[in-house]
C-alpha positions in Angstrom: -27.6 22.3 -9.8 -24.9 20.5 -7.7 -24.7 16.8 -8.3 -25.6 14.8 -5.2 -23.0 12.4 -3.8 -23.6 8.6 -4.0 -22.7 8.3 -0.3 -25.5 10.7 0.7 -27.9 7.7 0.0 -26.4 6.3 3.2 -25.3 9.2 5.4 -27.8 11.9 4.2 -30.9 10.0 5.2 -33.2 10.9 8.1 -35.0 8.8 10.7 -34.0 5.3 11.5 -32.1 4.7 8.3 -29.7 7.6 8.7 -29.4 6.9 12.4 -28.1 3.3 11.7 -25.5 4.4 9.1 -24.2 7.3 11.1 -24.2 5.7 14.5 -22.1 2.8 13.6 -19.7 5.1 11.8 -19.4 7.3 14.8 -18.2 4.4 16.9 -14.9 4.8 14.9 -14.6 8.3 16.1 -15.9 9.9 12.9 -18.1 13.0 13.6 -21.2 14.1 11.7 -19.5 16.8 9.7 -17.0 14.5 8.0 -20.0 12.6 6.4 -21.9 15.7 5.3 -21.4 16.8 1.7 -17.9 15.4 1.5 -17.0 12.8 -1.1 -16.3 9.4 0.6 -13.2 7.9 -1.0 -12.6 4.2 -0.7 -9.0 3.1 -0.5 -8.9 -0.5 -1.8 -5.9 -2.0 -0.1 -4.2 -5.2 -1.1 -1.7 -5.0 1.9 -0.8 -8.4 3.2 2.2 -10.0 4.9 1.6 -12.9 2.6 2.1 -10.6 -0.4 5.7 -9.4 0.2 5.5 -7.0 -2.8 2.6 -5.2 -1.1 4.0 -5.2 2.4 4.5 -1.4 2.5 0.9 -0.5 1.5 -0.2 0.5 5.0 2.2 3.4 4.8 1.2 4.1 1.2 -2.5 4.2 2.2 -1.7 6.9 4.8 -0.2 9.1 2.1 -3.4 8.7 0.0 -5.5 9.6 3.0 -3.6 12.8 3.6 -4.3 13.8 0.0 -8.0 13.0 0.2 -8.4 15.1 3.4 -6.4 17.9 1.9 -8.8 18.1 -1.1 -11.9 18.0 1.1 -12.9 14.3 0.9 -13.0 11.7 3.6 -11.0 8.5 3.2 -12.2 5.1 4.2 -9.8 2.2 3.8 -11.0 -1.3 3.1 -9.3 -4.7 2.4 -9.7 -7.2 -0.3 -8.1 -10.5 -0.9 -4.4 -10.0 -1.8 -2.6 -12.1 -4.4 1.1 -12.8 -3.8 2.8 -14.4 -6.7 5.8 -15.5 -4.6 4.0 -17.5 -1.9 0.5 -18.5 -3.2 -0.2 -22.0 -4.4 -1.2 -23.4 -6.8 -1.0 -20.1 -8.7 -2.2 -16.6 -8.0 -3.8 -16.5 -11.4 -6.4 -19.0 -10.2 -7.7 -16.2 -7.8 -7.5 -13.1 -10.1 -11.2 -13.4 -11.0 -12.2 -14.1 -7.4 -10.5 -10.9 -6.3 -12.2 -9.0 -9.0 -15.5 -10.1 -7.6 -14.4 -9.1 -4.1 -13.5 -5.6 -5.4 -16.6 -5.2 -7.5 -19.0 -6.1 -4.7 -17.1 -4.2 -2.0 -17.2 -1.0 -4.0 -20.9 -1.3 -5.1 -22.2 -2.4 -1.7 -20.6 0.5 0.3 -21.1 4.3 0.5 -18.3 5.3 -1.8 -18.1 8.1 -4.3 -14.7 7.3 -5.7 -12.0 4.7 -5.2 -8.2 4.5 -5.0 -6.8 1.1 -6.0 -3.5 0.2 -4.2 -1.9 -2.5 -6.5 1.5 -4.1 -6.6 2.2 -7.8 -7.1 1.2 -9.1 -10.6 -2.4 -10.1 -10.3 -3.5 -7.4 -7.9 -3.5 -4.8 -10.6 -5.7 -6.5 -13.2 -8.0 -7.9 -10.5 -8.6 -4.5 -8.9 -9.0 -2.7 -12.2 -11.4 -5.4 -13.5 -13.6 -5.2 -10.4 -13.6 -1.4 -10.5 -14.5 -1.4 -14.2 -17.6 -3.4 -13.5 -18.9 -0.7 -11.1 -17.6 2.4 -13.0 -17.1 5.0 -10.3 -14.3 7.6 -10.5 -11.2 5.5 -9.9 -7.5 6.1 -9.8 -4.6 3.5 -9.5 -1.6 3.8 -7.2 1.0 1.2 -7.8 3.4 0.1 -5.1 6.5 0.6 -7.2 9.5 -1.6 -8.0 12.1 -2.6 -5.4 15.7 -1.3 -5.5 18.1 -3.3 -7.7 19.7 -6.3 -6.0 23.4 -7.0 -5.6 25.4 -10.2 -5.8 29.2 -10.5 -5.9 29.6 -6.9 -7.1 27.0 -7.0 -9.8 23.4 -6.0 -10.2 20.7 -8.7 -10.1 17.0 -9.1 -9.9 14.2 -11.6 -10.5 15.2 -12.5 -14.0 18.5 -13.8 -12.6 16.6 -16.5 -10.8 16.3 -18.5 -14.0 20.0 -18.1 -14.7 21.0 -19.1 -11.2 18.7 -22.1 -11.5 20.3 -23.3 -14.7 23.8 -22.8 -13.2 22.7 -24.8 -10.2 21.3 -27.6 -12.2 24.5 -27.7 -14.3 26.7 -27.8 -11.3 28.1 -24.3 -11.8 26.6 -22.8 -8.7 26.4 -24.2 -5.2 23.5 -24.1 -2.7 25.5 -21.8 -0.5 26.0 -19.4 -3.4 22.3 -19.5 -4.1 21.7 -18.5 -0.5 24.1 -15.5 -0.8 22.3 -14.4 -4.0 18.8 -14.7 -2.5 19.9 -12.5 0.5 21.0 -9.7 -1.9 18.2 -9.8 -4.4 15.2 -8.2 -2.5 16.8 -5.1 -0.9 13.7 -3.0 -0.3 10.0 -2.8 -0.4 8.4 -3.2 -3.8 7.7 -5.6 -6.6 10.2 -7.1 -9.0 12.9 -4.7 -10.2 12.8 -5.8 -13.8 10.1 -5.4 -16.5 8.2 -8.4 -15.2 4.5 -8.6 -14.9 4.1 -6.3 -11.9 6.1 -3.5 -13.6 4.3 -4.2 -16.9 0.9 -3.8 -15.1 2.1 -0.5 -13.6 3.1 0.7 -17.1 -0.2 -0.6 -18.4 -2.3 1.5 -16.0 -0.3 4.7 -16.7 -0.5 4.1 -20.5 -4.3 3.5 -20.2 -4.6 6.8 -18.3 -5.7 5.3 -15.0 -2.8 6.7 -12.9 -1.0 10.0 -12.5 2.2 10.5 -14.6 5.2 8.9 -13.0 3.3 6.0 -11.4 5.0 3.2 -13.4 8.6 3.6 -12.5 9.1 5.4 -9.1 10.9 2.9 -6.8 8.8 1.8 -3.8 11.2 3.3 -1.1 11.6 6.6 -2.9 9.9 9.5 -1.2 8.4 10.4 -4.6 6.2 7.3 -4.4 4.5 8.6 -1.2 4.2 12.0 -2.8 2.5 10.5 -5.8 0.1 8.6 -3.5 -0.7 11.9 -1.7 -1.4 13.6 -5.0 -3.5 10.7 -6.2 -5.6 11.1 -3.0 -6.3 14.7 -3.9 -6.9 13.9 -7.5 -9.6 11.3 -6.8 -11.6 14.0 -4.9 -11.5 16.2 -8.0 -12.5 13.3 -10.2 -15.6 12.8 -8.1 -16.4 16.4 -8.4 -16.2 16.2 -12.2 -17.7 12.7 -12.3 -14.7 11.5 -14.3 -15.4 7.7 -14.5 -13.4 4.7 -15.8 -15.8 4.5 -18.8 -14.7 7.9 -19.9 -11.0 7.0 -19.8 -11.0 3.5 -21.0 -11.7 3.9 -24.7 -10.7 1.8 -27.7 -7.9 4.2 -28.4 -6.5 4.0 -24.8 -6.3 0.2 -25.2 -4.3 0.6 -28.5 -2.0 3.0 -26.6 -1.4 0.4 -23.9 -0.5 -2.2 -26.5 2.0 0.1 -28.2 3.6 1.2 -24.9 3.9 -2.5 -23.9 5.8 -3.2 -27.1 8.1 -0.2 -26.5 9.0 -1.3 -22.9 9.3 -5.0 -23.6 6.4 -5.9 -21.3 5.3 -9.3 -20.1 3.3 -11.7 -22.2 0.8 -11.7 -19.2 -0.1 -8.2 -20.4 -2.2 -9.9 -23.1 -4.4 -12.0 -20.9 -5.0 -9.2 -18.4 -5.7 -6.4 -20.9 -8.2 -8.7 -22.7 -10.0 -9.3 -19.4 -10.1 -5.6 -18.6 -11.5 -4.8 -22.1 -14.2 -7.4 -21.5 -15.3 -5.6 -18.3 -15.8 -2.3 -20.1 -17.2 -3.6 -23.3 -14.3 -2.7 -25.5 -13.9 -5.1 -28.5 -10.3 -6.4 -28.2 -9.0 -9.5 -29.9 -5.8 -11.5 -29.6 -4.8 -10.4 -33.1 -4.9 -6.7 -32.0 -1.8 -7.3 -29.9 0.1 -8.3 -33.0 -1.4 -5.6 -35.1 -0.8 -2.6 -32.8 2.6 -3.9 -31.7 3.8 -4.1 -35.3 6.2 -1.3 -36.2 6.9 -0.3 -32.6 10.5 -1.2 -31.7 11.8 -2.0 -28.3 12.9 1.4 -26.8 13.6 0.4 -23.2 16.8 -1.5 -22.4 15.5 -3.4 -19.3 15.8 -7.0 -18.2 14.5 -9.5 -19.2 14.8 -8.3 -22.8 17.8 -6.0 -22.0 20.3 -5.1 -19.4 19.0 -2.5 -16.9 16.3 -2.3 -14.2 13.2 -0.4 -13.2 15.2 1.9 -10.9 17.2 2.9 -14.0 14.1 3.6 -16.0 13.0 6.0 -13.3 16.3 7.8 -13.3 16.2 7.9 -17.1 12.9 9.8 -17.2 10.2 7.2 -16.5 7.3 6.1 -18.7 6.6 9.7 -19.6 9.9 9.8 -21.5 9.1 6.5 -23.3 5.6 7.8 -24.4 7.1 11.1 -25.5 9.6 9.1 -27.6 6.8 7.2 -29.2 5.4 10.5 -30.5 2.5 10.1 -32.9 2.5 6.3 -32.6 0.2 7.0 -29.6 -3.3 8.5 -29.6 -2.2 11.6 -27.7 -5.7 12.9 -27.3 -6.8 10.2 -24.9 -8.0 11.6 -21.6 -6.5 10.5 -18.3 -7.5 10.5 -14.6 -6.1 14.1 -14.1 -8.3 15.5 -16.8 -5.3 16.1 -19.1 -4.5 14.0 -22.2 -1.7 11.5 -22.6 0.0 14.0 -24.9 -0.2 16.8 -22.4 1.1 14.6 -19.6 4.2 13.5 -21.4 4.8 16.6 -23.5 8.6 17.3 -23.7 9.3 14.8 -21.0 13.1 14.6 -20.9 15.2 11.5 -21.4 18.3 11.5 -19.2 19.8 8.2 -20.3 19.7 7.2 -24.0 21.2 3.9 -23.0 18.1 3.0 -21.1 15.4 4.8 -23.2 16.3 4.9 -26.9 14.5 6.6 -29.8 12.4 5.4 -32.7 15.1 6.1 -35.2 17.8 4.3 -33.1 15.9 1.7 -31.1 17.5 -0.7 -28.6 16.0 -3.6 -30.5 13.9 -3.8 -33.7 12.2 -6.9 -32.3 9.4 -6.0 -29.8 5.9 -6.5 -28.8 3.8 -9.7 -28.7 3.6 -11.9 -31.8 0.4 -14.0 -32.2 1.0 -17.4 -33.7 -1.7 -19.4 -35.5 -1.7 -23.0 -36.9 -3.2 -26.4 -36.3 -1.3 -26.7 -33.0 -3.1 -23.6 -31.6 -6.3 -23.1 -33.6 -7.3 -20.0 -31.5 -3.8 -18.7 -31.2 -0.6 -18.6 -29.0 1.8 -15.9 -28.1 5.6 -15.3 -28.1 7.7 -12.4 -27.0 10.4 -12.0 -29.7 12.6 -9.5 -27.7 13.2 -12.2 -25.1 13.7 -15.1 -27.6 16.8 -16.4 -29.4 16.9 -15.1 -33.0 18.2 -18.3 -34.4 15.2 -20.2 -33.0 12.5 -17.9 -34.4 12.3 -20.3 -37.4 12.8 -23.8 -36.3 11.4 -27.3 -36.9 12.1 -30.0 -34.3 10.9 -33.2 -32.7 8.4 -32.8 -29.9 9.3 -34.0 -26.4 5.9 -34.1 -24.6 5.1 -33.8 -21.0 1.4 -34.5 -20.2 1.5 -32.6 -16.9 3.8 -30.4 -14.8 4.3 -33.4 -12.5 5.5 -35.6 -15.3 7.8 -32.8 -16.5 9.4 -32.6 -13.0 9.9 -36.4 -12.9 11.4 -36.8 -16.4 13.4 -33.6 -17.1 16.4 -34.6 -15.0 16.5 -38.1 -16.4 19.8 -38.6 -18.2 18.0 -41.1 -20.5 15.4 -38.6 -21.7 15.4 -38.7 -25.5 16.1 -35.0 -26.2 18.7 -32.8 -27.9 19.1 -29.1 -28.5 17.0 -29.3 -31.7 14.0 -30.8 -29.8 10.9 -28.8 -28.9 9.7 -29.2 -25.3 5.8 -29.4 -25.0 4.0 -29.1 -21.7 0.3 -29.9 -21.6 -2.5 -29.4 -19.1 -1.3 -26.2 -17.5 -4.0 -24.0 -19.0 -6.9 -22.2 -17.3 -9.0 -25.4 -16.8 -6.4 -28.1 -17.0 -4.2 -27.0 -14.1 -6.5 -25.2 -13.1 -5.5 -21.5 -13.0 -2.8 -21.4 -15.8 0.5 -21.2 -13.8 3.8 -19.6 -14.8 5.6 -22.8 -15.8 5.8 -22.2 -19.6 9.5 -21.3 -19.5 10.4 -24.9 -18.6 13.9 -25.4 -17.3 16.1 -27.1 -19.8 17.3 -30.7 -19.3 20.5 -30.8 -17.1 22.3 -33.0 -19.6 21.9 -30.2 -22.2 22.8 -27.4 -19.8 26.0 -29.3 -19.1 26.7 -29.1 -22.9 26.3 -25.4 -22.8 22.8 -25.2 -24.4 21.2 -21.9 -23.3 17.8 -22.0 -25.0 15.3 -24.3 -26.7 11.8 -23.8 -28.2 9.3 -24.5 -25.5 5.5 -24.6 -26.0 2.7 -24.8 -23.4 -0.9 -23.9 -22.8 0.3 -22.1 -19.6 1.9 -18.8 -18.9 5.4 -17.7 -17.8 6.6 -15.1 -15.4 7.2 -11.7 -16.9 10.7 -11.9 -15.5 11.4 -15.0 -17.6 13.0 -15.2 -21.1 13.7 -17.6 -23.9 12.0 -18.9 -27.1 8.9 -19.7 -25.2 5.5 -20.1 -26.8 2.6 -19.6 -24.4 -1.2 -19.5 -24.0 -1.8 -22.2 -26.7 -5.5 -22.2 -27.2 -7.7 -24.2 -27.0 -5.8 -25.7 -24.1 -5.1 -29.4 -23.8 -7.9 -29.9 -21.3 -10.5 -29.1 -23.9 -9.3 -31.7 -26.4 -8.1 -29.5 -29.2 -5.1 -30.5 -31.3 -2.7 -29.4 -28.5 -4.1 -32.3 -26.5 -3.1 -34.7 -29.3 0.6 -34.0 -29.8 2.9 -36.9 -29.0 6.6 -37.2 -28.4 8.3 -37.7 -31.8 5.9 -35.5 -33.7 7.4 -32.8 -35.9 6.5 -29.2 -35.0 7.3 -26.1 -37.1 7.7 -22.6 -35.7 8.0 -19.6 -38.0 7.6 -16.4 -36.1 7.9 -14.2 -39.2 5.0 -16.0 -40.8 3.1 -16.2 -37.5 2.9 -20.0 -37.8 2.9 -22.9 -35.3 2.2 -26.1 -37.1 2.0 -29.7 -36.0 3.1 -31.9 -39.0 0.8 -34.9 -38.3 -1.7 -36.0 -41.0 -5.3 -35.1 -40.4 -6.5 -38.7 -40.3 -4.0 -39.5 -37.6 -5.2 -36.6 -35.5 -8.7 -37.8 -35.9 -7.7 -41.3 -34.7 -6.0 -39.7 -31.7 -9.0 -37.5 -31.0 -11.4 -40.5 -30.8 -9.0 -42.1 -28.3 -8.6 -39.0 -26.2 -10.3 -38.8 -22.8 -10.7 -35.7 -20.6 -9.0 -35.7 -17.2 -11.1 -36.2 -14.1 -12.5 -33.0 -12.5 -10.0 -31.2 -10.4 -12.5 -30.0 -7.8 -16.0 -31.0 -6.7 -16.9 -27.9 -4.7 -16.1 -24.3 -3.9 -14.5 -21.6 -5.9 -12.2 -23.9 -7.9 -15.2 -25.8 -9.2 -16.9 -22.5 -10.2 -13.7 -21.4 -11.9 -13.2 -24.6 -13.9 -16.8 -24.5 -15.1 -16.8 -20.9 -16.2 -13.3 -19.7 -17.0 -12.8 -18.6 -20.6 -9.7 -19.5 -22.7 -6.5 -17.5 -22.8 -7.4 -15.8 -26.1 -10.5 -14.3 -24.4 -8.7 -13.1 -21.2 -9.4 -16.1 -19.0 -12.2 -14.2 -17.1 -15.2 -16.0 -15.8 -17.9 -16.0 -18.5 -20.6 -14.5 -16.2 -18.3 -11.6 -15.2 -18.1 -9.9 -18.6 -19.4 -6.4 -18.6 -20.6 -4.8 -15.3 -23.6 -4.1 -13.1 -22.9 -0.4 -12.5 -22.9 1.3 -9.1 -26.6 1.2 -8.2 -27.6 -0.9 -5.2 -30.8 -2.5 -6.4 -32.2 -3.6 -3.0 -32.2 -1.6 0.3 -32.9 -3.3 3.6 -33.0 -0.1 5.7 
């Protein structure tokens, strides 16, 4: 017997109830026959002029619609809150969980049989996937794609160069006028960051998980192939509805392990950790911080892209895309994992060619033996912290130094330029109170700029530790996501300038060399900061956000409520 469509509970009804649903839909010029027996496909669009990375999504949605119509479905586009990392304050991460709620409730409450998620800028991808997971309808992801590589004074540039330009500017090697020239040449087209930053990492994540069609991760935004992929995704979601292929079928424990290994091979962002943990929590997959270290181990860095390498996302596409990377990983992946198109990961990347070994290397001759995410433990981060070895300085991977502590981002901004700051190149910069609750929202400030007086001496990197995050476009020996964060009063809250801190990446250690009795004395004197907010979403967030090692989701959003609408007013 043919399975009835979920949307028929709205449009297939008789009497007053059906009258109401169909009449108000007809006011948009949609005739009866478009709503009879056809899958209604929701296009969840994060287009916004305040999210520059997603500014081309109106056109991308039109391509999806053509694919839906071609396959016999009917598309209905709807908006959700859009998160633009470049403009939004205090940080887009504060609103990731809010958008996931928007997505979840928008999908559940409306007559949708399947959903296409249009994602681009960093937080839009995990937010949309998290919300969709909690409903568990047939769902496919279409990413917006990376922008074309930028140009400045005859060389290629992109977002990772912002940090280099900033240091040159602070050291007096680059003028404001030169900064203006560089900014005019960096963002040359539609799309998100052109390096393996968080947006590109998220696009790779959804393809590795099996949530998108092959090719989704790397096609540049302005390339016609991006619109073709959107069209094909529109057709595929109709087939997914027909076969009732849901997110819960695709997102298995093995698919999460695949994503971790692929992230290691591409040199993905540390933000991958916090977003994948949150997604796993929505589908009930047991995933821990330690899993990122375990399943990254032994997977070298295959992709030579900034910030861990030289090239750009555009080059990855020309070299063969993520399919070529996954083919190069061979049996390191669970090749039997099913994807949105009904084929397995192995089938989707079988014999995918590599056209540029300089961009995509092989397991026997990798670009860099250092890869993945290393999880550190010790008395400075009882629940863990993370570091990205491929973006760090090898000489600093084992280092002991004197802490230079900043209690807040505001204090850091005031003191870092002070020529009398007691700091040298062996010091360790520590930034507190930028975690999920302490900021709140966990901003991308962990890759603190170095003191100008050290930049002037030619210092390029220092060990930096925080309970915050850093942009996926950033680099350096940066330790992030220290948990529990300072705002909760763990040992990270107690570190003071002058304390000795030991980092040993090979041994997975981050240790504060302060006697236990001294830490207890400090703990008794420690006082929590005043509440950041007394009302609204921010208050809700601060009360319920989990720590970074658990994915920083809101505790009451774990799992899902399914697609059933439990009350019906008509």
